[in-house]
N, C-alpha and C positions, 0 to 999 in steps of 0.2 A: 398706953393703949395696946401696944403689941403684947406686953406682958399679960394684960387682962385677957386679951383674945386667946393667948396660949393657955392660960389657966382654965378658962371656960372650955376650950377645946379638949384639954386633957381630962378635966372633970367629967365633961359630957361623954367622952369616949369610955371612961371607966364605969360610969353609971350605966350606960347603955349596954355594956358588955355582959351584964347579967340578964338583960331583958329580951334581947332580940337576936336573930341570926346575924352572922357577920355581914352579909350583903345589906340587910335592912339597917344595921347599925351604921355602916359606912354611908349609905344613902341618906340617913337622917342627919348624920354629921355634915355631910356635903351640903345638904339643903340649908342647914343652919349657918354654915360657914359662908356660903355664897350669898344668902340673904343678908347677912351682916356686912359682908364686904361691898355688896352693891347698894346697900342702904335702900332696899326696895320698900316702897310704900305698900300699904295693904292692897290698894287697887292694882299696882304694878305686879305684885306677887301673885294675885289671883289670876291674872292673865299670863304672866311669865311662866309659872311652873308647869301648866299643862303643855305649853309649847316646848319648853326645855325637856320635860320628861318624854314627850313623843320623839324628839330628836335623839335623845340618849338611847331610847329603846330601838329605834331604827338603826342607829349607828352601831349598837351592840350586835344586832342581827347581821349586819354587813361584815363586821369584824369576825364574828363566829363563822359565817359562811366561808369567808376567805381563809380562815385558819383551818377549817375542816378540809377545804380543797387542797391546801398545802401539806397537811400532815400525812396524807396517804401517798405522797410521791416517793417512789422507789428510785433513788438516784443511781443505783447500780444498773438498772435495766432501762432507764429513761432514754427514749429515742428523741432525736432532734425534732421530729414532727410533733411529738407529744409535748416537748418543751415549748415549742412555738404556740401550741394551743393553750398551755398553762399560762404563758406570758400574756396572751390575749385576755384570758379570764382575769388575771391579776390587774391588768390595765382597766378592764371593765369595772371591777370592784373599786379601784381607785377613782375612776370617773364618777361612779355612783356616790361615793363618799364625798367627793368635792361638790357635786351637785346638791347633795343633802345638806352639806355645810353652808353653801351659798344660799339655799332656800331658807335655812334656819336663820341666817343673819338677816335676810330680807324680812322674815317674819318678826324678828326681834326689833328691827328699826321702827316697827309700828307700835311697839310696846315700851321700849326703853331708849334712852339716848345712846348715841354712838360711843360716848365716853364710857357708859356703863357696859356696853358690849365689849369694849376693850378691857375694862376691869374684870369682866366675866372670864375672859381668856386667862388673865393673870391669876384670878382667884382659883380657877380650875387647876392651873399649873402649881400654884402654891399648895393647894389641898393635896394634890397627888404627891408632892414632895413631902409634906407632913405625914401622909399615910405611909410612904416608903420609909421614912425615918423611924416612924413608930414600929413598923414591921421589923426593921433591922434591929431595933433596940430590944425586941422581944424574942429574937432568935436565940436559941440556946448556945450556939457557937460564936456569939458576937465578940467574945473576948479572945478567941483563938487566933493565933498567928501561924500561918502555914509557911 
């Protein structure tokens, strides 16, 4: 079963690489991967994916805002008062992300079982790992030893 999943994953990734942008390809692969791993029924999938996509979009926005706030920090001239203010902002973003995640889990419990919610966490982690490994294997310097 694992081998079949891997083969389907690799073939899908290869086929889609000619047809869509990278973000769309990855999103399509992720949807297929999660749907398979969670064994979602058609009814579950119809309700699950809009909730999941809304969560992903909001989570992405929060991560992007957090990153934008951090990237402009000049550590050479950063004063303690500014650092305190930045820490407050960082904690606020973390709090928003935790609240968003908790609300997402609450919404999911109305759609799928607790077991599938836990499987979702594992499937997301596994997918990220597969994407990372795929990315590493495609880097031109993958065989270099420093």
